[in-house]
Every structure is written in C-alpha cells, then in structure tokens.
N, C-alpha and C positions, 0 to 999 in steps of 0.2 A: 504493500500500498504505500502510499504516495505520503513524506515526512515534510518535503520541506514542498514549496508553493509561494514564487515571486513572481507577480503580477505587477511588479512596480509600473507606472505609468500609462496604464491601460486609459484609457480616457470615455471607455464607455462603462467603467466598470460601477454600477448604481448601486444602492444599499440594500432593492430588491435583489440582486440578481449576486451578490454578497451571501446574503442571508437565505436564496434559495438555490442558492449552485455549490458553493461553499460551506456555508455550515449549516447545511440542512440535509447530514449521512455522507453526502458523496468523499470526504477523505476524512474517515472519523480517527485516523492515525496523524495529521497533522502536526507538527511540531512545530516549524517556524513558515511564518507570514509575513511578509514583506508586501503593501498593500501601497509602498509610496510613490506619494505623487499622484493618486487616485483620485483626484480632484469632486468627482463626483458625490463620492459619499461623505457621510454625516454623521455625528451621534448612532442615531437609527439604526445605519448597518455596525457601526463600530458594537451597537447594542448586541448583537448577534454571534460575535465572535467571540460570546462565552458558551457558545455551545459546543468550540475546538475546548473539549477538556484536554487532550494531552498537548495544548501550546505549551510551548518554555520561550518561544521568540518572534518577539511580534516587531515591525515596523512600517510605522505610520506617520512619516514624516514628510509634508511638503500637501498632506490634506486639511488644505489651509480651510473646509469647511465641518474641519473638526476640531473639537477645542479640548483645553487639557482637563475638562472639569469631566467631557464624556472618557478621557483615558481613564480618571480617575475611578470611577463608574464603575468600570468595564474592569481596572486590575481587582477592585474594592470584588465586584461579582464571580470573578473567575473562581472555576476550579483550582487551574494550574497555581493561584495569589495563597490560596490554602493552604494548598502539598506542599507548597514552596518549587517548586518546580520552572514560577518562570522567571527565568534569571537574566533577560535579554528585551529592556525595550528601548526602543528606539520613536521620541518624537518633537524632531525637532522642524520650526515657522509652527509651531499651533498656539505661541502668546505664554510661551511661561509664565508664572511667578514665584518669588521665592515662597511663599502660600502652599499655593499648587505643587511647586516643589516636596516642600516637606508631605503633604500628603502622600506623596509615591513612595517617599523615603518609610514613612508610617504605614505603608501598605508592603512594601518588598523586604523590609531589613531583615538580614541574614541570608538572602538568595537571590537577591539580585548582584549581577557581574558583568552586565552589561547596561551603558543609559545613554540616552541622546536624546538632549532639549536644549537643543540647538539656534539659532536665529529665535532667540529671545530676549529683546532689550530692558524685559522688565527683570529680568532675575540679579540680582547684586554677587560680587564679588563676596561681602561678610557672609550670606547669605548660603554664598555657591558650598567653602569652605567648613562652615558651620554645619549646617545640613547635609551632604556627602558624607562629611567624618564618619558620619552616622552607619557608612559603610564599609568602613576601613580594612576589617575583616572578608568581606568580598570584591568588590569591586577591583574590577583589572581592566575595563574600558570604561573609558566618558568621551562623548562627543560632547564639546560645547562652541563648537564655532559662530562667530559673529556672535558673539552673546557682549557689548559693552561692559557689562563688570564684571568680565576676565582681564582682570587688570594684573601687573606684574606681583603684586600683594597675596592674590588672589589666587596665581598660577603659585606660587614661594608654598601659602597653605595649603595648598593641594597637594603637594608632589611631598612636603611631611607630615600630612592627613593620611593621606592612600598605600600606604607600602606597596598594597600588592599592584598596582596602577603600572600598566605593560602597553596600555597605549589612550594617552589624550591628542586630541582633534582641538585644536585652540586654532584654527585657522579664524584669518579675519578681526584677530579680537587685540 
C-alpha cells in the first residue's frame, strides 16, 4: 500500500477531492503527505486528514487558504498526535504567531522532530527560542525562512537550546 503521497502544487486539488479520494479509505497506510502549494484547500479539507490515522509527516506549506488555527485543530484531533507518531509538520506561509506556535509545541512536545513555520512575520525571535527550546530533546529539523524575528540573537539561542538540530533553514532572515 502507498505510504507517501506528494501532490504539491496540484492546482485542481480541492477540499472535496482531498476528502473523498485521499482521506476516505483509498490510502489506509499513508504515512507521509504533502499538499504543499495546493491553494484551493481550506480548513475544511485539512480537517478530513484526521481520517489518515497512520500519518507521521504532513506538509501544508503555501496553502494560503489554510490558517494556523486549522492546523492546530487538526493536530489536536489527529490520532497520530495522541499516539506520539506525528513527527513532522511543515506549514510555512500560513501566518504563524508566537501564540499559535506555542499551541503546536504544546500538542507535539516529546515527539516532533521536524517543523517548518517560515514566511511568518508575526513570530518573534525571543518567541522562537523560548517556545522551541521545549522541543530540545526531539527537534532535529527546523525551517524558519523569511521570518524577520529570526535575527542573530535568535539563531544563537536556537543553536544553544536545540542540541539535536541537524538542519536549520533560515533563508532570507
């Protein structure tokens, strides 16, 4: 059975197609899904991803009709979160704030290994370092490109507070 599905940039992917084709039993063992830059998707379609109960990695970056609260709701209700199996979440370009980032960390602390929340002008440097330090034991991949809050002080703090970090994307900062 299919374990990874990448439909990045499929401009015809709608909430109905996502729900009816991808989430309703066609891919029962799907572990990794990328719908990056599928711009017709909304929170309604994202909510249906809770049916993919084996999901461990999700990329929603660039889906500008999805909001951080939609992602938080999904992560909160997803069976993989409750079992500690949701280990990667990439959701850049959705307008993250320090408060929303903290909510994601609250839900995934202890098992999140990869996180992307770039293109977020509302995340502060102190917020990044303070909030993400709670993921010190697990986080090894972080993407925060084009986040104005990521300055020298924030980068230094992340470097010292995230000892397992192997990949850091800070393009455009």
